C-alpha positions in Angstrom: 14.9 3.7 -3.1 18.2 2.8 -1.4 18.7 -0.2 0.7 20.4 0.2 4.1 23.0 -2.1 5.6 24.0 -2.9 9.1 26.4 -5.6 10.3 26.9 -7.6 13.4 29.8 -9.8 14.4 29.9 -12.1 17.4 32.9 -14.0 19.0 32.5 -16.8 21.5 29.6 -18.5 23.3 26.7 -16.7 24.9 26.9 -15.4 27.6 30.7 -15.1 27.7 31.1 -13.8 24.2 31.0 -10.3 22.7 30.4 -8.6 19.5 30.2 -5.4 17.5 27.4 -3.8 15.6 28.2 -1.3 12.8 26.3 0.8 10.3 27.1 1.2 6.6 27.3 5.0 7.0 30.2 4.5 9.4 28.5 6.7 12.0 28.3 3.8 14.5 30.5 0.9 15.5 29.6 -0.3 18.9 30.3 -3.2 21.2 27.5 -5.4 22.5 27.3 -8.4 24.8 25.0 -10.5 26.8 25.6 -8.0 29.6 24.7 -4.9 27.5 21.6 -6.6 26.3 20.1 -8.4 29.3 21.9 -6.6 32.2 23.4 -3.2 32.7 26.9 -3.6 31.2 28.4 -0.9 28.9 27.6 -1.3 25.2 24.6 -1.2 22.9 22.0 -3.8 22.0 19.6 -4.6 19.3 16.6 -3.3 21.3 18.3 0.1 21.8 18.9 0.4 18.0 15.4 -0.7 17.3 14.1 2.0 19.6 16.2 4.6 17.8 14.8 3.4 14.5 11.2 3.5 15.8 11.6 7.0 17.4 13.3 8.4 14.3 10.7 7.0 11.8 7.7 8.0 13.9 9.1 11.5 14.4 9.7 12.1 10.8 6.3 10.7 9.8 4.6 12.9 12.3 6.4 16.0 11.0 5.5 15.1 7.5 1.8 14.6 8.3 1.5 17.8 10.2 3.4 19.8 7.5 1.0 18.4 4.8 -1.9 19.8 6.9 -0.3 23.2 7.0 1.2 22.9 10.6 4.9 22.5 10.2 6.3 21.7 13.6 8.9 23.8 15.3 10.3 20.7 17.2 9.3 17.1 18.0 11.1 15.1 20.6 10.4 11.3 20.8 11.7 8.7 23.2 11.1 5.0 22.4 11.2 2.4 25.2 11.6 -1.1 23.9 10.8 -4.0 26.2 12.3 -7.5 25.9 11.1 -10.5 27.9 11.7 -14.2 28.2 8.9 -16.3 26.9 8.5 -20.1 26.7 9.7 -20.1 23.1 12.6 -17.7 23.7 13.1 -14.0 24.1 10.6 -11.6 22.4 9.9 -7.9 22.1 6.3 -7.5 23.3 6.1 -3.7 23.0 7.5 -0.4 22.1 6.4 2.7 23.9 6.7 6.1 22.1 6.7 9.2 24.2 6.6 12.4 22.2 6.5 16.1 22.9 5.9 18.5 20.1 5.8 22.3 19.5 3.4 22.8 16.6 2.2 26.4 16.1 -1.5 26.7 15.3 -2.5 23.0 15.5 -5.3 21.9 17.9 -4.9 19.0 20.2 -7.4 16.7 18.3 -5.6 17.2 14.9 -2.2 16.7 16.6 -3.2 13.5 18.3 -4.9 12.2 15.1 -1.7 12.8 13.1 0.4 11.2 15.9 -1.7 8.0 15.7 -1.5 8.0 11.9 2.3 8.3 12.2 2.5 5.5 14.8 0.6 3.2 12.5 2.0 4.2 9.2 5.7 4.7 9.5 7.7 1.9 7.9 9.4 0.8 11.1 6.0 0.4 12.8 4.8 -1.6 9.9 7.9 -3.8 10.1 7.1 -4.5 13.7 3.6 -5.8 13.0 3.8 -8.4 15.7 4.8 -5.9 18.4 2.4 -3.7 20.3 3.3 0.0 19.8 1.9 2.4 22.4 1.9 6.1 22.1 1.8 9.0 24.6 1.8 12.3 22.8 1.9 15.8 24.2 1.4 19.1 22.4 3.5 21.8 24.0 3.0 25.6 23.9 
């Protein structure tokens, strides 16, 4: 299996400094700063990228699980909300909330929700975030 690479560079002290985050694929090179991470300044941040990874991994895992059961989804849309908070020992990510809507012909709600829970627990990004609570809200659409 391939390994994936991402890079970050930072210049200057926090909070006045700034940096860039880039992906090996070349599909992203984005600025980040104290302001884009802890305030509302323009730019990306590690939590946003973590959310994208969690949403993408979960969505693909859910699609795979449903397809294996004979219910290939027409569409799955997932949003991940990543929280960051200051704790006595520094900043931490206490939770990730996944909100997903799916169109899956023929599947019943119980099967869909069961597969969603399996995908939440079993996708590699969820496993990597073992110390973070991951909550799920899943809706089956007609």
